C-alpha positions as a LaTeX table, in Angstrom:
\begin{tabular}{lrrr}
\hline
Residue & $x$ (\AA) & $y$ (\AA) & $z$ (\AA) \\
\hline
Unk1 & 102.39 & $-1.46$ & $-46.21$ \\
Unk2 & 98.69 & $-1.96$ & $-46.33$ \\
Unk3 & 95.91 & 0.29 & $-45.21$ \\
Unk4 & 93.81 & $-0.61$ & $-42.18$ \\
Unk5 & 90.10 & $-1.02$ & $-41.73$ \\
Unk6 & 88.59 & 2.34 & $-42.49$ \\
Unk7 & 84.94 & 1.94 & $-41.88$ \\
Unk8 & 82.12 & $-0.51$ & $-42.01$ \\
Unk9 & 78.74 & 0.23 & $-43.40$ \\
Unk10 & 75.35 & $-0.91$ & $-42.36$ \\
Unk11 & 72.85 & $-3.02$ & $-44.19$ \\
Unk12 & 71.59 & 0.13 & $-45.68$ \\
Unk13 & 74.99 & 1.19 & $-46.87$ \\
Unk14 & 77.52 & $-0.16$ & $-46.67$ \\
Unk15 & 81.88 & $-0.83$ & $-45.73$ \\
Unk16 & 82.57 & $-1.82$ & $-43.78$ \\
Unk17 & 84.20 & $-1.68$ & $-42.97$ \\
Unk18 & 86.38 & $-2.29$ & $-42.39$ \\
Unk19 & 89.11 & $-3.40$ & $-42.33$ \\
Unk20 & 89.71 & $-4.12$ & $-44.83$ \\
Unk21 & 88.38 & $-0.89$ & $-45.49$ \\
Unk22 & 85.15 & $-1.63$ & $-46.06$ \\
Unk23 & 81.91 & $-2.79$ & $-46.07$ \\
Unk24 & 80.06 & $-4.65$ & $-43.48$ \\
Unk25 & 76.37 & $-5.00$ & $-43.02$ \\
Unk26 & 73.78 & $-5.33$ & $-40.33$ \\
Unk27 & 70.56 & $-7.22$ & $-40.10$ \\
Unk28 & 67.22 & $-5.78$ & $-41.03$ \\
Unk29 & 64.67 & $-5.05$ & $-38.33$ \\
Unk30 & 61.76 & $-7.44$ & $-38.04$ \\
Unk31 & 61.23 & $-11.06$ & $-39.05$ \\
Unk32 & 59.62 & $-10.53$ & $-42.44$ \\
Unk33 & 62.25 & $-8.43$ & $-44.22$ \\
Unk34 & 64.86 & $-9.59$ & $-46.74$ \\
Unk35 & 67.98 & $-11.40$ & $-45.58$ \\
Unk36 & 71.15 & $-9.39$ & $-44.94$ \\
Unk37 & 74.75 & $-10.43$ & $-45.70$ \\
Unk38 & 77.44 & $-10.53$ & $-43.05$ \\
Unk39 & 80.14 & $-8.69$ & $-45.05$ \\
Unk40 & 78.53 & $-7.10$ & $-48.12$ \\
Unk41 & 76.02 & $-4.25$ & $-48.01$ \\
Unk42 & 72.33 & $-4.74$ & $-48.54$ \\
Unk43 & 69.82 & $-2.11$ & $-49.72$ \\
Unk44 & 67.76 & $-1.44$ & $-46.61$ \\
Unk45 & 67.34 & 2.09 & $-45.28$ \\
Unk46 & 66.37 & 2.96 & $-41.71$ \\
Unk47 & 62.74 & 3.85 & $-40.98$ \\
Unk48 & 62.20 & 7.59 & $-40.64$ \\
Unk49 & 62.82 & 8.78 & $-37.09$ \\
Unk50 & 64.48 & 5.54 & $-35.95$ \\
Unk51 & 67.96 & 5.01 & $-34.51$ \\
Unk52 & 70.29 & 2.06 & $-35.02$ \\
Unk53 & 73.23 & 1.08 & $-32.80$ \\
Unk54 & 75.95 & $-1.07$ & $-34.33$ \\
Unk55 & 79.15 & $-2.87$ & $-33.32$ \\
Unk56 & 81.36 & $-5.16$ & $-35.39$ \\
Unk57 & 84.56 & $-7.14$ & $-34.83$ \\
Unk58 & 86.82 & $-8.02$ & $-37.78$ \\
Unk59 & 89.63 & $-10.24$ & $-36.43$ \\
Unk60 & 92.34 & $-11.09$ & $-38.97$ \\
Unk61 & 94.80 & $-13.93$ & $-38.32$ \\
Unk62 & 97.70 & $-13.83$ & $-40.81$ \\
Unk63 & 99.73 & $-16.61$ & $-42.35$ \\
Unk64 & 103.31 & $-16.57$ & $-41.04$ \\
Unk65 & 106.04 & $-17.08$ & $-43.64$ \\
Unk66 & 108.84 & $-18.06$ & $-41.22$ \\
Unk67 & 108.99 & $-20.52$ & $-38.34$ \\
Unk68 & 111.03 & $-18.16$ & $-36.15$ \\
Unk69 & 109.36 & $-15.71$ & $-33.79$ \\
Unk70 & 110.02 & $-12.36$ & $-35.50$ \\
Unk71 & 108.36 & $-9.10$ & $-36.48$ \\
Unk72 & 105.84 & $-10.59$ & $-38.94$ \\
Unk73 & 102.29 & $-9.29$ & $-38.66$ \\
Unk74 & 100.43 & $-11.87$ & $-36.58$ \\
Unk75 & 96.91 & $-10.57$ & $-36.00$ \\
Unk76 & 94.77 & $-7.44$ & $-36.28$ \\
Unk77 & 91.51 & $-6.77$ & $-34.47$ \\
Unk78 & 89.26 & $-4.04$ & $-35.86$ \\
Unk79 & 86.25 & $-2.92$ & $-33.84$ \\
Unk80 & 83.68 & $-0.67$ & $-35.45$ \\
Unk81 & 81.10 & 1.23 & $-33.41$ \\
Unk82 & 78.35 & 3.12 & $-35.16$ \\
Unk83 & 75.05 & 4.88 & $-34.85$ \\
Unk84 & 72.54 & 5.54 & $-37.63$ \\
Unk85 & 69.43 & 7.71 & $-37.96$ \\
Unk86 & 66.60 & 7.53 & $-40.48$ \\
Unk87 & 66.09 & 11.10 & $-41.74$ \\
Unk88 & 63.40 & 10.02 & $-44.22$ \\
Unk89 & 62.38 & 6.53 & $-45.41$ \\
Unk90 & 64.87 & 6.97 & $-48.29$ \\
Unk91 & 67.70 & 8.82 & $-46.54$ \\
Unk92 & 69.81 & 7.56 & $-43.64$ \\
Unk93 & 72.91 & 9.02 & $-42.00$ \\
Unk94 & 75.62 & 7.29 & $-39.96$ \\
Unk95 & 78.61 & 7.99 & $-37.75$ \\
Unk96 & 81.26 & 5.29 & $-37.37$ \\
Unk97 & 84.12 & 5.23 & $-34.86$ \\
Unk98 & 86.72 & 2.45 & $-35.33$ \\
Unk99 & 89.06 & 1.02 & $-32.71$ \\
Unk100 & 91.96 & $-1.09$ & $-33.97$ \\
Unk101 & 94.67 & $-3.27$ & $-32.47$ \\
Unk102 & 97.59 & $-4.48$ & $-34.62$ \\
Unk103 & 100.21 & $-6.86$ & $-33.30$ \\
Unk104 & 103.46 & $-8.37$ & $-34.58$ \\
Unk105 & 104.46 & $-11.93$ & $-33.74$ \\
Unk106 & 107.28 & $-10.92$ & $-31.38$ \\
Unk107 & 105.30 & $-7.98$ & $-29.90$ \\
Unk108 & 108.00 & $-5.58$ & $-31.12$ \\
Unk109 & 105.32 & $-3.28$ & $-32.53$ \\
Unk110 & 101.79 & $-3.27$ & $-31.17$ \\
Unk111 & 99.36 & $-0.42$ & $-31.71$ \\
Unk112 & 95.92 & $-0.01$ & $-30.18$ \\
Unk113 & 93.49 & 2.89 & $-30.12$ \\
Unk114 & 90.73 & 4.78 & $-31.86$ \\
Unk115 & 91.24 & 5.35 & $-35.59$ \\
Unk116 & 89.75 & 7.83 & $-38.08$ \\
Unk117 & 85.96 & 8.18 & $-37.66$ \\
Unk118 & 83.73 & 8.51 & $-40.71$ \\
Unk119 & 80.44 & 10.09 & $-41.72$ \\
Unk120 & 78.19 & 8.28 & $-44.21$ \\
Unk121 & 74.90 & 8.89 & $-45.98$ \\
Unk122 & 72.67 & 6.39 & $-47.81$ \\
Unk123 & 69.98 & 7.16 & $-50.38$ \\
Unk124 & 67.53 & 4.33 & $-51.10$ \\
Unk125 & 64.99 & 3.70 & $-53.84$ \\
Unk126 & 63.14 & 0.78 & $-55.41$ \\
Unk127 & 61.84 & $-0.47$ & $-58.77$ \\
Unk128 & 58.06 & $-0.75$ & $-58.95$ \\
Unk129 & 57.00 & $-0.07$ & $-62.54$ \\
Unk130 & 59.74 & 2.55 & $-62.50$ \\
Unk131 & 62.14 & 4.00 & $-59.94$ \\
Unk132 & 60.42 & 5.18 & $-56.78$ \\
Unk133 & 61.43 & 6.47 & $-53.38$ \\
Unk134 & 61.15 & 4.06 & $-50.46$ \\
Unk135 & 57.65 & 4.40 & $-48.95$ \\
Unk136 & 57.08 & 4.81 & $-45.22$ \\
Unk137 & 55.60 & 1.31 & $-45.08$ \\
Unk138 & 55.92 & $-1.65$ & $-47.44$ \\
Unk139 & 53.72 & $-4.71$ & $-47.77$ \\
Unk140 & 55.22 & $-8.21$ & $-47.97$ \\
Unk141 & 54.72 & $-8.14$ & $-51.75$ \\
Unk142 & 56.54 & $-4.81$ & $-52.04$ \\
Unk143 & 59.50 & $-6.25$ & $-50.17$ \\
Unk144 & 60.06 & $-8.52$ & $-53.17$ \\
Unk145 & 60.69 & $-5.53$ & $-55.46$ \\
Unk146 & 64.26 & $-4.69$ & $-56.41$ \\
Unk147 & 65.72 & $-2.26$ & $-53.85$ \\
Unk148 & 68.78 & $-0.08$ & $-54.45$ \\
Unk149 & 71.01 & 2.29 & $-52.51$ \\
Unk150 & 73.66 & 4.84 & $-53.38$ \\
Unk151 & 76.00 & 5.48 & $-50.46$ \\
Unk152 & 79.00 & 7.66 & $-49.83$ \\
Unk153 & 81.01 & 9.33 & $-47.15$ \\
Unk154 & 84.34 & 10.56 & $-45.88$ \\
Unk155 & 86.72 & 9.78 & $-43.06$ \\
Unk156 & 87.97 & 12.44 & $-40.66$ \\
Unk157 & 91.78 & 12.39 & $-40.03$ \\
Unk158 & 91.57 & 12.34 & $-36.24$ \\
Unk159 & 93.48 & 9.12 & $-35.50$ \\
Unk160 & 97.19 & 9.15 & $-34.63$ \\
Unk161 & 99.07 & 8.62 & $-37.91$ \\
Unk162 & 102.51 & 8.86 & $-36.25$ \\
Unk163 & 102.56 & 5.85 & $-33.92$ \\
Unk164 & 106.22 & 4.87 & $-33.53$ \\
Unk165 & 107.94 & 1.55 & $-32.96$ \\
Unk166 & 110.65 & 0.83 & $-30.36$ \\
Unk167 & 113.22 & 2.49 & $-32.67$ \\
Unk168 & 111.14 & 5.64 & $-33.06$ \\
Unk169 & 110.21 & 4.90 & $-36.67$ \\
Unk170 & 106.76 & 5.45 & $-38.19$ \\
Unk171 & 105.09 & 2.67 & $-40.18$ \\
Unk172 & 101.86 & 3.95 & $-41.78$ \\
Unk173 & 100.57 & 0.38 & $-42.03$ \\
Unk174 & 100.63 & 0.16 & $-38.22$ \\
Unk175 & 99.30 & 3.67 & $-37.58$ \\
Unk176 & 95.86 & 4.49 & $-36.21$ \\
Unk177 & 95.07 & 7.18 & $-38.77$ \\
Unk178 & 95.63 & 7.99 & $-42.44$ \\
Unk179 & 96.76 & 11.56 & $-41.90$ \\
Unk180 & 94.29 & 12.80 & $-44.54$ \\
Unk181 & 90.63 & 12.24 & $-45.49$ \\
Unk182 & 89.46 & 9.35 & $-47.65$ \\
Unk183 & 86.26 & 9.15 & $-49.66$ \\
Unk184 & 83.91 & 6.27 & $-50.47$ \\
Unk185 & 81.14 & 5.70 & $-52.99$ \\
Unk186 & 79.04 & 2.60 & $-53.59$ \\
Unk187 & 75.93 & 1.06 & $-55.12$ \\
Unk188 & 73.83 & $-1.88$ & $-53.94$ \\
Unk189 & 70.99 & $-3.92$ & $-55.41$ \\
Unk190 & 68.95 & $-6.36$ & $-53.32$ \\
Unk191 & 65.97 & $-8.55$ & $-54.03$ \\
Unk192 & 64.01 & $-11.00$ & $-51.93$ \\
Unk193 & 62.89 & $-13.99$ & $-54.00$ \\
Unk194 & 59.68 & $-15.52$ & $-52.63$ \\
Unk195 & 59.87 & $-15.47$ & $-48.83$ \\
Unk196 & 63.13 & $-17.28$ & $-48.02$ \\
Unk197 & 65.90 & $-16.31$ & $-50.45$ \\
Unk198 & 67.61 & $-12.92$ & $-50.84$ \\
Unk199 & 70.34 & $-11.93$ & $-53.30$ \\
Unk200 & 72.61 & $-8.89$ & $-52.99$ \\
Unk201 & 75.12 & $-7.13$ & $-55.24$ \\
Unk202 & 77.38 & $-4.48$ & $-53.72$ \\
Unk203 & 79.96 & $-2.45$ & $-55.72$ \\
Unk204 & 82.09 & 0.20 & $-54.00$ \\
Unk205 & 85.33 & 2.15 & $-54.10$ \\
Unk206 & 87.47 & 3.98 & $-51.56$ \\
Unk207 & 89.86 & 6.74 & $-52.67$ \\
Unk208 & 92.64 & 7.87 & $-50.37$ \\
Unk209 & 94.37 & 11.23 & $-50.33$ \\
Unk210 & 98.02 & 11.83 & $-49.56$ \\
Unk211 & 98.92 & 11.99 & $-45.88$ \\
Unk212 & 102.02 & 13.34 & $-44.15$ \\
Unk213 & 103.87 & 11.11 & $-41.68$ \\
Unk214 & 106.79 & 11.43 & $-39.29$ \\
Unk215 & 107.12 & 15.18 & $-38.99$ \\
Unk216 & 110.26 & 17.30 & $-38.91$ \\
Unk217 & 113.29 & 16.28 & $-41.00$ \\
Unk218 & 112.00 & 12.68 & $-41.18$ \\
Unk219 & 108.62 & 13.65 & $-42.69$ \\
Unk220 & 107.38 & 11.76 & $-45.72$ \\
Unk221 & 104.14 & 11.53 & $-47.69$ \\
Unk222 & 102.16 & 8.40 & $-48.48$ \\
Unk223 & 98.94 & 7.75 & $-50.32$ \\
Unk224 & 97.37 & 4.35 & $-49.75$ \\
Unk225 & 96.22 & 2.48 & $-52.84$ \\
Unk226 & 92.62 & 2.91 & $-53.97$ \\
Unk227 & 90.24 & 0.03 & $-53.29$ \\
Unk228 & 87.55 & $-1.44$ & $-55.52$ \\
Unk229 & 85.16 & $-4.09$ & $-54.24$ \\
Unk230 & 82.53 & $-6.26$ & $-55.92$ \\
Unk231 & 80.50 & $-8.39$ & $-53.49$ \\
Unk232 & 77.86 & $-11.01$ & $-54.24$ \\
Unk233 & 75.78 & $-12.56$ & $-51.48$ \\
Unk234 & 72.89 & $-14.94$ & $-50.96$ \\
Unk235 & 70.80 & $-15.46$ & $-47.82$ \\
Unk236 & 68.50 & $-18.39$ & $-47.07$ \\
Unk237 & 65.95 & $-18.19$ & $-44.26$ \\
Unk238 & 66.03 & $-21.56$ & $-42.46$ \\
Unk239 & 64.05 & $-20.82$ & $-39.29$ \\
Unk240 & 61.26 & $-18.42$ & $-38.30$ \\
Unk241 & 59.41 & $-18.46$ & $-34.98$ \\
Unk242 & 57.29 & $-15.32$ & $-35.05$ \\
Unk243 & 55.78 & $-15.97$ & $-31.61$ \\
Unk244 & 59.27 & $-15.86$ & $-30.08$ \\
Unk245 & 60.57 & $-13.09$ & $-32.35$ \\
Unk246 & 63.27 & $-15.47$ & $-33.63$ \\
Unk247 & 64.73 & $-15.96$ & $-37.10$ \\
Unk248 & 67.90 & $-17.59$ & $-38.50$ \\
Unk249 & 69.39 & $-17.06$ & $-41.98$ \\
Unk250 & 72.31 & $-18.88$ & $-43.60$ \\
Unk251 & 74.63 & $-16.74$ & $-45.76$ \\
Unk252 & 77.22 & $-17.35$ & $-48.46$ \\
Unk253 & 79.21 & $-14.49$ & $-49.98$ \\
Unk254 & 81.92 & $-13.96$ & $-52.57$ \\
Unk255 & 84.04 & $-10.79$ & $-52.17$ \\
Unk256 & 86.39 & $-9.49$ & $-54.89$ \\
Unk257 & 88.91 & $-6.84$ & $-53.82$ \\
Unk258 & 91.34 & $-4.90$ & $-56.02$ \\
Unk259 & 93.99 & $-2.85$ & $-54.20$ \\
Unk260 & 96.08 & $-0.24$ & $-55.98$ \\
Unk261 & 99.72 & 0.28 & $-55.09$ \\
Unk262 & 100.56 & 2.57 & $-52.21$ \\
Unk263 & 102.49 & 5.64 & $-53.35$ \\
Unk264 & 105.46 & 6.82 & $-51.30$ \\
Unk265 & 106.45 & 10.38 & $-52.27$ \\
Unk266 & 104.48 & 9.89 & $-55.49$ \\
Unk267 & 106.17 & 6.58 & $-56.46$ \\
Unk268 & 104.44 & 3.20 & $-56.40$ \\
Unk269 & 105.57 & 1.07 & $-53.46$ \\
Unk270 & 106.91 & $-2.45$ & $-54.05$ \\
Unk271 & 105.05 & $-5.17$ & $-52.15$ \\
Unk272 & 101.66 & $-3.46$ & $-52.18$ \\
Unk273 & 98.45 & $-3.91$ & $-54.17$ \\
Unk274 & 96.88 & $-6.79$ & $-56.04$ \\
Unk275 & 93.64 & $-8.72$ & $-56.53$ \\
Unk276 & 91.95 & $-11.28$ & $-54.29$ \\
Unk277 & 88.72 & $-13.20$ & $-53.82$ \\
Unk278 & 87.29 & $-14.22$ & $-50.45$ \\
Unk279 & 84.50 & $-16.65$ & $-49.61$ \\
Unk280 & 82.42 & $-15.86$ & $-46.54$ \\
Unk281 & 80.11 & $-18.57$ & $-45.16$ \\
Unk282 & 78.09 & $-17.45$ & $-42.15$ \\
Unk283 & 74.73 & $-16.97$ & $-40.51$ \\
Unk284 & 72.56 & $-14.23$ & $-39.06$ \\
Unk285 & 70.37 & $-14.52$ & $-35.98$ \\
Unk286 & 67.43 & $-12.13$ & $-35.53$ \\
Unk287 & 65.75 & $-11.71$ & $-32.17$ \\
Unk288 & 63.14 & $-8.99$ & $-31.92$ \\
Unk289 & 64.74 & $-5.73$ & $-33.07$ \\
Unk290 & 68.29 & $-7.07$ & $-32.64$ \\
Unk291 & 70.53 & $-8.95$ & $-35.06$ \\
Unk292 & 73.81 & $-10.86$ & $-34.71$ \\
Unk293 & 75.83 & $-11.86$ & $-37.77$ \\
Unk294 & 78.77 & $-14.27$ & $-37.77$ \\
Unk295 & 81.00 & $-15.20$ & $-40.70$ \\
Unk296 & 84.45 & $-16.60$ & $-41.51$ \\
Unk297 & 86.22 & $-14.83$ & $-44.38$ \\
Unk298 & 88.79 & $-16.99$ & $-46.17$ \\
Unk299 & 91.04 & $-15.96$ & $-49.09$ \\
Unk300 & 90.44 & $-18.46$ & $-51.89$ \\
Unk301 & 92.36 & $-16.80$ & $-54.75$ \\
Unk302 & 95.06 & $-14.11$ & $-54.67$ \\
Unk303 & 97.21 & $-12.32$ & $-57.22$ \\
Unk304 & 99.29 & $-9.95$ & $-55.09$ \\
Unk305 & 102.11 & $-7.76$ & $-56.37$ \\
Unk306 & 105.42 & $-9.11$ & $-55.05$ \\
Unk307 & 103.52 & $-11.63$ & $-52.97$ \\
Unk308 & 106.55 & $-12.62$ & $-50.86$ \\
Unk309 & 106.76 & $-9.05$ & $-49.51$ \\
Unk310 & 103.12 & $-8.82$ & $-48.44$ \\
Unk311 & 103.07 & $-10.79$ & $-45.21$ \\
Unk312 & 100.45 & $-9.29$ & $-42.90$ \\
Unk313 & 98.54 & $-7.68$ & $-45.77$ \\
Unk314 & 95.05 & $-8.30$ & $-47.10$ \\
Unk315 & 95.07 & $-11.53$ & $-49.07$ \\
Unk316 & 97.65 & $-13.02$ & $-46.69$ \\
Unk317 & 95.24 & $-14.04$ & $-43.94$ \\
Unk318 & 94.67 & $-17.53$ & $-42.65$ \\
Unk319 & 91.14 & $-16.29$ & $-41.99$ \\
Unk320 & 89.08 & $-13.34$ & $-40.77$ \\
Unk321 & 86.42 & $-13.79$ & $-38.11$ \\
Unk322 & 83.49 & $-11.39$ & $-38.55$ \\
Unk323 & 80.96 & $-10.74$ & $-35.77$ \\
Unk324 & 78.43 & $-7.91$ & $-35.89$ \\
Unk325 & 75.60 & $-6.75$ & $-33.61$ \\
Unk326 & 72.87 & $-4.24$ & $-34.31$ \\
Unk327 & 69.67 & $-3.12$ & $-32.70$ \\
Unk328 & 66.91 & $-0.67$ & $-33.62$ \\
Unk329 & 65.82 & 1.98 & $-31.16$ \\
\hline
\end{tabular}
């Protein structure tokens, strides 16, 4: 069993999400700011008093291990909806509400609905002859300073963790909720080099708590394996038309993910956990105060525990299609 997309995080956070559980990012507002990855988190905070609306699709198509039409996990679609508010230039807060659909190849078990929402906060600062808070306004030269964020948050166990299949059984990997809160913590570092190139480092972890599933005499406890992510990203500005409010960036990212074993009644579960690396080529289109990011996430190296038992898990995808939209208000 593998955990589902928990939450995505904005450029100023991130995780997205998602679903991976993690960490997704939005574009920055305006045509002169640093580039923003598609999957990793950058180090931008929201301007004080501003709102940001966000939506992201993470569509995972899994490799099938048999030629027969059976109950293998075929595809998952994770939608993430969010809103952010700039409390101060250095402090932003976010609410994320995920909607997930998970489907088996023979449609014997399909779940769809809203999952656990999450609350996040991001604290930003910069290096300018020492650590400083983010100012209300930055010049173009100041945008080339190193920028950092510390972000964290928690999910709220409001999704249905006891979705049942046609036989009445509960599979936590197909459920819409975790049955208990989870907690995230991360760090980012971003720098714009000259006017066209931006580099980003994003390190984060998600820790799950034990949830109860089933209920009654069939109740059991499960704690999903902890997640650790290290993301590296580069953005190259290839087009700017200031008179039309248009900008295009190309992106290339490398995402490392380490998953701990799930624990069923306190015992490590076979066929869970492992390490993997994804490559994510993509692009980001800016138009006025809006941004659209598109990427294809492909597993390029995996070392999964009991690999043959992890069909439909992270690391077993053919690909993931990532599409995000954000706009400042």
